[in-house]
C-alpha positions, 0 to 999 in steps of 0.5 A, a space after each residue: 885237376 887231372 893227373 896228366 899222362 905223356 901222351 895228353 902232355 905231348 899233345 898240349 901247346 907249349 904255352 899250356 904245358 907251362 901254365 899247367 905246370 905252374 898250377 901243379 906247382 902251386 897245388 904242390 905247394 899247397 899240400 906240402 905247406 899243410 903237411 908241414 904245419 901238422 894238417 892231414 890232407 884229404 888224399 895223401 897219395 896225391 903228392 905223390 902224383 903231383 910231383 910225378 906229374 911235375 916231372 913228366 911235365 918238367 921233361 917233355 918240356 926239356 925235350 921239345 927245347 932240345 929238339 928245337 935246338 
């Protein structure tokens, strides 16, 4: 999965944003489970990138909700 930039996220449909958010959170949780069990990740930098992308998605979703009100 590619890391999304803000411009890409803003052009997505709201339902697509939520779907992508769930996918990224699932991937993040899988990586954290591997770390917790003592396993080594193929790409350790991916965890940081996932966290940042999840934060971007949540921020933009909240901004759109605030605009709607």
